[in-house]
N, C-alpha and C positions, 0 to 999 in steps of 0.2 A: 581253462581247464586241461588237464593233461592225462593222457592215457599211458599208463605204465605197464610194461610187460616183465614179469619176474620169471626166473627159471629155477627149479630145484635140481641142483647138480647131482648127477649119479643115479637118478631115480626116474622111472617112467610114470609113475602116479604117486601122489602124496597128499594126505589130508591132515591138517594139524589146526590146533586151536591156540591162538596167541593172546596172552593176557594183556588188557589195557585198563589197568586200575582194577576196579571190581567187575568190569565187563570183559568178554571174551569174544574175539574175533576169529570166526572159522574161515580158513583159507584152504582151497582145494586146488592142487596142482594135477594136471593130467596132459594127456597127448604126447608123452614121451614115447621114444622108440629106440631100438637098437639095430645097428647095421655093421658093417665091416669096419666102419671107421670109429665105432664106439657107440656109446649111449647118447641119444639126443635127449636133453633134459625135458621133464614135464614143465608146463608153463602155467602161469596164472596172470590174468590182466585186470585191471580195475582203473576206474576214474575217481573213485572215492578218495578224497585227500586224507580222510581219517584212516582208513584201511592202509593206504600208502605209508602213513607215518608210523603205524603200528608195525608193519613189516620192516621198515628201514630201521627201527629202533630195537628190533628183537635180536636175540643172541644168534639166530641162524643166519641173519643178514651180515651181523658183525663178523662171524666166523667164516663167511664165504659159502655156506651151504645154500643159501638163497642169494642169487645175483640179479641185478637190474640189467635186462637184456636190451630193452628199447624204450624210448619215450617219444611220444607224438603230442604235439600241442593242437588241441582242438578248438582252440579260441576260448572265449568267455563262457562260463556256465550262466544259467539264468540267474543263480544266486549273486555270482560276481557282477553280472550286468546290473542287477537291481543295486547292489552295493555302491558301484561306481556312480550310478544315477543319483543316489541319495547324497553321495559325497559332492558331486558336482552342483546339486541344487543347494547344498549347505554353503558351498563356496560362493555361489552367485548371490545367495541371500545375504551373506556377510559383506560381500563387495557392495551391493546395493545400500545396505545400512550405512557403510562407511562414506559412500557418495552423498547420501542424504545428510548425514552429519556435517560433512565438509560444506555442502551448499547452505545448510542452516547457519553455520558459523560465519560463512562469507556474507549472507544476508544481513545477519546481526551486525557484523562489523560495518557494513556499508550504511545500514540505518543509523548506527551511532555516529559515524562521521557525518552523515547528513544533518542529524539533530544538532551536533556541535557547530556545524556551519552555520545553521540557521540561527542558533542561539547567538553566535558572534555577529551575525548581521543585525539581529534585533538590538543587541547591546550597542552596536555602533550607531544605529539610528536613534536610539534613546539619547545618546551622548550628543547627537546633532540636533535633536528635535527642539530643545528649548529656543535656541537662535532662530531656527526655522519658523517656529510658531509665532515668535514675537515679530519677525519680519513679515509673515503673512498677515498677522494682526494689524500691524501698522499700515500695510498696503491697503487692506480693507477699509480702515478708518479714513484713510486719505481719499480713496475712491468714493466712499460715502459723503465726506465733506465736500469734495468737488462737485458731486451730483447734486447735493443739497444747495450748494451755492449757485449752480447753474439753474436749478429749478427756481430759487428764490429771484434770481435775475429775471427769468422768464415770466414769473408772476407779476413782478414790478412793472415790466414792460407792458404786460397785458392790462394792468390796472391803469397805468398811465394813458394807454390808448383809449380804453372805455371811458375814462374820466374826461379826457379831452374832447370825446365825441358828444358829451352832454353839456351843451352850452359853453364849452371852454372851461368849465369848473372842475376842480380836482377835490375829493373828499378823503379825509383821513379815517382810520379804523373807528374812532370814537364818534363819529358823525359829525365832527366839526368841519367847516369849510375853510378853504384857503382863498376864496374869491368871493366871500360875502354870502354864500348860500347857506341856509339854516339846516339843522339836523333833520328836519322832516324831509326836506328835498333830498338829503343824502340817502335816507333809508328808501326813498322811492326809487332810486336807481338800482337796488338789489331786492332779491327775494330774502326777506327776514325769516330766520329760523331759530326758534328758541331750543336751546340745549341746556342740560344739566351739568354736562362734564365733557372733557376732551373727546373721550371715547364715543360719546353720542354723535359728535360733529364728524369724527373720523368715519364712523359707520355710515352716516349720511352721504359723505363724499364717495366712499367706496361703493355704495349701493346705486347711487344715481349718476355719478360721473365715471365710474370705473377707475377711481384713484388708486395709487399703490399705498396700501396701509403702512408699509415699512418706511415710507418717506414722510409720513405725517407724525412727526415725533414730539411736537410741541404745539402750544396754542397759537404762537405766531405763524408757524408754517401752515397749521390748519385754517387760520383766518385768512392768510394770504391766498391759499389755494381756493377757499370757498369764494373769496371776492373774484378771483379769475374766472370762476365759473358762474358768476352772477348771484351769489349767495352771501348774505351777511348773517354770521352767527351771533346770538346773543345769549349770555347766561343769565 
């Protein structure tokens, strides 16, 4: 905001109306005096930028009848302060929006890159998986066969030990003897359990001897495991 002092040359007082479009601005110059050095002009001071503009665009100012004697900068007016504040807020808001947009674009780009990387890893694993799965399956089958073989050998050893302990006679699964002992004697060495199917025999071994159901895959294995535990299954 500026305080401007105008002087009316050659007069000690002067009132005039200046046109500003359809409006009229009243200006009053006063305070002039005369001394031996001449006439000190009447003055008019204002901080209104509209009045200042009207005076400086008038015929009297252009002809030199009115002159600008002094200008003082009084700092910002309340209106100018409010205008600058609004402008600063708009700039800050715009900058914040631009930063948010940049951050969103960056986050999206990073997410896309991560998704592409994961897709590439998944594709690579899919290409390698057939051989890996086959290898794992073969390893599991080999392990199961080895375990079954060990279990069968153990059952056979237990059968042999039990049969040798009874009068030195050995019995086969069908109840026939290898040392002249009849079928009735064979059945007497075991607890005979009637079953209708493999599942019944399997359940019997699991419930009574805590055997592993996954290892009882066929009738021979079930029969051998039953005899190892003193049980003879019959269908």
